[in-house]
BALOBA-1460 file (C-alpha; in Angstrom, 3 decimals):
// residues 178
<rec num="1" residu="t" x="4.832" y="-10.406" z="-19.163"/>
<rec num="2" residu="n" x="7.724" y="-12.637" z="-18.175"/>
<rec num="3" residu="f" x="8.972" y="-14.784" z="-15.295"/>
<rec num="4" residu="y" x="12.487" y="-15.680" z="-14.300"/>
<rec num="5" residu="y" x="13.302" y="-17.305" z="-10.966"/>
<rec num="6" residu="d" x="16.397" y="-15.737" z="-9.501"/>
<rec num="7" residu="n" x="17.807" y="-16.418" z="-6.013"/>
<rec num="8" residu="v" x="19.572" y="-13.047" z="-6.068"/>
<rec num="9" residu="g" x="16.151" y="-11.351" z="-5.890"/>
<rec num="10" residu="f" x="15.372" y="-13.268" z="-2.693"/>
<rec num="11" residu="d" x="18.837" y="-12.430" z="-1.327"/>
<rec num="12" residu="m" x="18.129" y="-8.749" z="-2.028"/>
<rec num="13" residu="g" x="14.754" y="-9.085" z="-0.285"/>
<rec num="14" residu="a" x="16.490" y="-10.420" z="2.833"/>
<rec num="15" residu="l" x="18.879" y="-7.445" z="2.784"/>
<rec num="16" residu="v" x="15.909" y="-5.062" z="2.471"/>
<rec num="17" residu="i" x="14.246" y="-6.766" z="5.466"/>
<rec num="18" residu="e" x="17.419" y="-6.307" z="7.522"/>
<rec num="19" residu="r" x="17.769" y="-2.658" z="6.535"/>
<rec num="20" residu="a" x="14.072" y="-1.825" z="7.059"/>
<rec num="21" residu="t" x="13.653" y="-3.633" z="10.391"/>
<rec num="22" residu="g" x="17.120" y="-3.258" z="11.902"/>
<rec num="23" residu="m" x="17.006" y="-7.012" z="12.657"/>
<rec num="24" residu="n" x="19.130" y="-9.750" z="11.148"/>
<rec num="25" residu="y" x="17.236" y="-11.962" z="8.713"/>
<rec num="26" residu="e" x="16.994" y="-15.049" z="10.937"/>
<rec num="27" residu="d" x="15.755" y="-13.028" z="13.937"/>
<rec num="28" residu="f" x="13.086" y="-11.440" z="11.733"/>
<rec num="29" residu="l" x="11.948" y="-14.840" z="10.394"/>
<rec num="30" residu="r" x="11.986" y="-16.348" z="13.884"/>
<rec num="31" residu="k" x="9.867" y="-13.522" z="15.339"/>
<rec num="32" residu="r" x="7.368" y="-13.285" z="12.466"/>
<rec num="33" residu="f" x="7.145" y="-16.888" z="11.236"/>
<rec num="34" residu="f" x="9.122" y="-19.607" z="12.997"/>
<rec num="35" residu="d" x="8.059" y="-18.952" z="16.613"/>
<rec num="36" residu="p" x="4.359" y="-18.199" z="15.919"/>
<rec num="37" residu="l" x="4.093" y="-21.357" z="13.769"/>
<rec num="38" residu="k" x="6.047" y="-23.487" z="16.265"/>
<rec num="39" residu="m" x="8.690" y="-24.204" z="13.633"/>
<rec num="40" residu="d" x="11.135" y="-25.261" z="16.351"/>
<rec num="41" residu="s" x="13.662" y="-27.019" z="14.091"/>
<rec num="42" residu="t" x="13.914" y="-24.309" z="11.438"/>
<rec num="43" residu="f" x="16.954" y="-22.065" z="11.241"/>
<rec num="44" residu="v" x="19.095" y="-20.064" z="8.852"/>
<rec num="45" residu="r" x="22.383" y="-21.904" z="8.564"/>
<rec num="46" residu="p" x="25.680" y="-20.066" z="8.782"/>
<rec num="47" residu="s" x="27.126" y="-19.308" z="5.356"/>
<rec num="48" residu="r" x="30.363" y="-21.063" z="6.329"/>
<rec num="49" residu="f" x="30.395" y="-24.610" z="7.710"/>
<rec num="50" residu="s" x="33.273" y="-23.688" z="10.006"/>
<rec num="51" residu="n" x="30.703" y="-21.550" z="11.883"/>
<rec num="52" residu="w" x="28.224" y="-24.459" z="12.156"/>
<rec num="53" residu="k" x="28.746" y="-26.175" z="15.493"/>
<rec num="54" residu="k" x="25.753" y="-28.568" z="15.331"/>
<rec num="55" residu="r" x="25.469" y="-32.053" z="13.833"/>
<rec num="56" residu="r" x="24.001" y="-32.083" z="10.367"/>
<rec num="57" residu="t" x="22.609" y="-34.342" z="7.689"/>
<rec num="58" residu="i" x="24.761" y="-35.045" z="4.622"/>
<rec num="59" residu="g" x="23.294" y="-34.892" z="1.102"/>
<rec num="60" residu="y" x="23.475" y="-37.702" z="-1.473"/>
<rec num="61" residu="s" x="22.456" y="-38.494" z="-5.020"/>
<rec num="62" residu="y" x="21.311" y="-41.890" z="-6.233"/>
<rec num="63" residu="q" x="23.397" y="-42.773" z="-9.298"/>
<rec num="64" residu="s" x="23.998" y="-46.120" z="-10.984"/>
<rec num="65" residu="d" x="22.348" y="-48.121" z="-8.186"/>
<rec num="66" residu="s" x="24.428" y="-46.522" z="-5.434"/>
<rec num="67" residu="l" x="24.502" y="-43.424" z="-3.279"/>
<rec num="68" residu="q" x="27.082" y="-40.791" z="-4.188"/>
<rec num="69" residu="l" x="27.995" y="-37.853" z="-1.981"/>
<rec num="70" residu="l" x="26.232" y="-34.701" z="-3.214"/>
<rec num="71" residu="d" x="26.462" y="-32.410" z="-0.227"/>
<rec num="72" residu="i" x="25.855" y="-28.714" z="0.194"/>
<rec num="73" residu="a" x="28.904" y="-26.465" z="-0.139"/>
<rec num="74" residu="d" x="30.211" y="-23.227" z="1.375"/>
<rec num="75" residu="r" x="28.951" y="-21.250" z="-1.595"/>
<rec num="76" residu="e" x="26.116" y="-19.235" z="-0.110"/>
<rec num="77" residu="g" x="27.276" y="-16.018" z="1.549"/>
<rec num="78" residu="f" x="23.787" y="-14.496" z="1.563"/>
<rec num="79" residu="h" x="20.448" y="-15.472" z="3.047"/>
<rec num="80" residu="g" x="17.078" y="-15.180" z="1.371"/>
<rec num="81" residu="g" x="17.341" y="-17.427" z="-1.657"/>
<rec num="82" residu="g" x="18.715" y="-20.305" z="0.381"/>
<rec num="83" residu="n" x="20.205" y="-21.467" z="3.640"/>
<rec num="84" residu="i" x="16.880" y="-21.893" z="5.438"/>
<rec num="85" residu="w" x="16.835" y="-25.390" z="6.881"/>
<rec num="86" residu="f" x="13.719" y="-27.043" z="8.299"/>
<rec num="87" residu="s" x="12.215" y="-30.378" z="9.199"/>
<rec num="88" residu="a" x="9.251" y="-31.915" z="7.366"/>
<rec num="89" residu="r" x="7.158" y="-31.207" z="10.485"/>
<rec num="90" residu="d" x="8.059" y="-27.507" z="10.366"/>
<rec num="91" residu="l" x="7.373" y="-27.364" z="6.631"/>
<rec num="92" residu="y" x="3.971" y="-28.904" z="7.401"/>
<rec num="93" residu="h" x="3.294" y="-26.129" z="9.947"/>
<rec num="94" residu="w" x="4.101" y="-23.522" z="7.280"/>
<rec num="95" residu="g" x="1.715" y="-25.125" z="4.779"/>
<rec num="96" residu="e" x="-1.170" y="-25.458" z="7.202"/>
<rec num="97" residu="s" x="-0.772" y="-21.853" z="8.344"/>
<rec num="98" residu="f" x="-2.462" y="-20.699" z="5.140"/>
<rec num="99" residu="y" x="-5.815" y="-22.137" z="6.255"/>
<rec num="100" residu="h" x="-5.442" y="-22.918" z="9.994"/>
<rec num="101" residu="n" x="-4.476" y="-20.099" z="12.393"/>
<rec num="102" residu="p" x="-2.880" y="-17.984" z="9.660"/>
<rec num="103" residu="i" x="-0.155" y="-15.535" z="10.568"/>
<rec num="104" residu="l" x="-0.635" y="-13.684" z="7.284"/>
<rec num="105" residu="t" x="-3.713" y="-11.543" z="6.726"/>
<rec num="106" residu="p" x="-6.446" y="-12.862" z="4.414"/>
<rec num="107" residu="s" x="-5.587" y="-10.149" z="1.870"/>
<rec num="108" residu="v" x="-1.909" y="-11.188" z="1.811"/>
<rec num="109" residu="i" x="-2.855" y="-14.884" z="1.481"/>
<rec num="110" residu="n" x="-5.198" y="-13.966" z="-1.368"/>
<rec num="111" residu="a" x="-2.457" y="-11.945" z="-3.065"/>
<rec num="112" residu="v" x="0.226" y="-14.648" z="-2.815"/>
<rec num="113" residu="t" x="-2.158" y="-17.340" z="-4.087"/>
<rec num="114" residu="s" x="-3.522" y="-15.293" z="-6.998"/>
<rec num="115" residu="p" x="-2.471" y="-16.573" z="-10.420"/>
<rec num="116" residu="a" x="0.325" y="-14.695" z="-12.121"/>
<rec num="117" residu="m" x="-0.142" y="-13.511" z="-15.683"/>
<rec num="118" residu="i" x="2.851" y="-14.450" z="-17.828"/>
<rec num="119" residu="g" x="2.898" y="-13.481" z="-21.477"/>
<rec num="120" residu="g" x="-0.715" y="-12.308" z="-21.186"/>
<rec num="121" residu="k" x="-1.915" y="-15.761" z="-20.066"/>
<rec num="122" residu="l" x="-2.849" y="-17.195" z="-16.693"/>
<rec num="123" residu="s" x="0.024" y="-19.215" z="-15.282"/>
<rec num="124" residu="h" x="0.160" y="-22.194" z="-12.929"/>
<rec num="125" residu="l" x="2.482" y="-19.995" z="-10.877"/>
<rec num="126" residu="t" x="1.010" y="-17.625" z="-8.280"/>
<rec num="127" residu="m" x="2.114" y="-14.132" z="-7.331"/>
<rec num="128" residu="g" x="3.715" y="-15.630" z="-4.196"/>
<rec num="129" residu="a" x="5.695" y="-18.192" z="-6.239"/>
<rec num="130" residu="w" x="3.410" y="-21.078" z="-5.235"/>
<rec num="131" residu="y" x="2.323" y="-23.452" z="-7.991"/>
<rec num="132" residu="h" x="-1.364" y="-24.282" z="-8.426"/>
<rec num="133" residu="g" x="-2.329" y="-27.860" z="-7.685"/>
<rec num="134" residu="k" x="-5.233" y="-29.588" z="-9.418"/>
<rec num="135" residu="s" x="-7.775" y="-27.131" z="-8.016"/>
<rec num="136" residu="d" x="-7.879" y="-23.380" z="-7.441"/>
<rec num="137" residu="n" x="-7.566" y="-24.036" z="-3.684"/>
<rec num="138" residu="a" x="-4.497" y="-26.292" z="-3.774"/>
<rec num="139" residu="f" x="-0.890" y="-25.096" z="-3.903"/>
<rec num="140" residu="y" x="2.579" y="-26.586" z="-3.761"/>
<rec num="141" residu="y" x="6.181" y="-25.509" z="-3.691"/>
<rec num="142" residu="w" x="9.445" y="-27.419" z="-3.885"/>
<rec num="143" residu="g" x="13.068" y="-26.613" z="-3.445"/>
<rec num="144" residu="n" x="16.334" y="-28.403" z="-3.895"/>
<rec num="145" residu="v" x="20.023" y="-27.785" z="-3.495"/>
<rec num="146" residu="a" x="22.770" y="-30.367" z="-3.905"/>
<rec num="147" residu="g" x="21.410" y="-33.656" z="-2.492"/>
<rec num="148" residu="f" x="18.533" y="-32.095" z="-0.557"/>
<rec num="149" residu="y" x="14.920" y="-31.816" z="-1.709"/>
<rec num="150" residu="s" x="11.778" y="-30.543" z="0.021"/>
<rec num="151" residu="w" x="8.153" y="-30.258" z="-1.012"/>
<rec num="152" residu="v" x="4.973" y="-28.887" z="0.585"/>
<rec num="153" residu="y" x="1.386" y="-29.133" z="-0.677"/>
<rec num="154" residu="w" x="-1.644" y="-27.570" z="0.961"/>
<rec num="155" residu="d" x="-5.332" y="-27.364" z="0.126"/>
<rec num="156" residu="k" x="-7.240" y="-24.559" z="1.810"/>
<rec num="157" residu="e" x="-10.705" y="-25.932" z="0.940"/>
<rec num="158" residu="k" x="-10.052" y="-29.494" z="2.142"/>
<rec num="159" residu="q" x="-7.707" y="-28.198" z="4.864"/>
<rec num="160" residu="f" x="-4.894" y="-30.654" z="4.591"/>
<rec num="161" residu="t" x="-1.157" y="-30.364" z="4.080"/>
<rec num="162" residu="i" x="1.527" y="-32.800" z="2.944"/>
<rec num="163" residu="a" x="5.226" y="-32.067" z="3.430"/>
<rec num="164" residu="f" x="8.400" y="-34.036" z="3.022"/>
<rec num="165" residu="t" x="12.130" y="-33.514" z="2.963"/>
<rec num="166" residu="t" x="14.905" y="-35.821" z="1.854"/>
<rec num="167" residu="n" x="18.671" y="-35.815" z="1.734"/>
<rec num="168" residu="i" x="18.732" y="-37.895" z="-1.450"/>
<rec num="169" residu="n" x="18.366" y="-35.947" z="-4.674"/>
<rec num="170" residu="m" x="15.807" y="-38.135" z="-6.429"/>
<rec num="171" residu="p" x="15.081" y="-37.907" z="-10.173"/>
<rec num="172" residu="q" x="12.834" y="-35.013" z="-11.296"/>
<rec num="173" residu="w" x="10.133" y="-37.343" z="-12.675"/>
<rec num="174" residu="v" x="9.675" y="-39.119" z="-9.312"/>
<rec num="175" residu="r" x="8.992" y="-35.945" z="-7.304"/>
<rec num="176" residu="p" x="5.478" y="-35.084" z="-8.564"/>
<rec num="177" residu="l" x="4.428" y="-38.721" z="-8.190"/>
<rec num="178" residu="l" x="5.137" y="-38.591" z="-4.470"/>
C-alpha cells in the first residue's frame, strides 16, 4: 500500500547475505554477479578512505558556472545501500544481463520487473525497484551520491542497453533528457 526508499533496508539485506552465506558482501557479489557478468571494474569500496589504496575519481557539482567540490565522504560504514562503485561499461553489462545471457532465472527477472502496487494502483516502480520506461519491456534505474550520478536503461524486447556514469552532479531535470 505504500513505498518508501530506505538505504538501511539494503544495508540490512547485505548483512543477511553475509550471515546466510558466510561470505563477506563483496565476495558474494563478485561470485554471483560481477565475475559472471565480466564486471571487472566493479567493487565495494572500503567504508573509510584511509583503507582505500587505489587512485579514485573526485566528485563535483556544477554551480554558478563553475565546478565546486562535492565529493563522497567517510559516512558509509555499511554496504548494501551504497559503496558499490562501477564503470559505465560494467553498468552496461548489468543492464544487458536481463535479456542476454541472464544470470538470474526467468522467474526472478519476471518478479523484479513486475509492477508494484502502491496505494491500490499500478506504479511506475517495479518489485525490484526498477522504474518502467515508455513500454512494458523497458526499465531504468539511477543512483546518486554527492557529486556522482549513474543511470542504466535496458529494453528486453529491443535488446539494447544504455548506461552512463558521471562525477558531476548535474541538475535533476537534465538527467531524464540524457
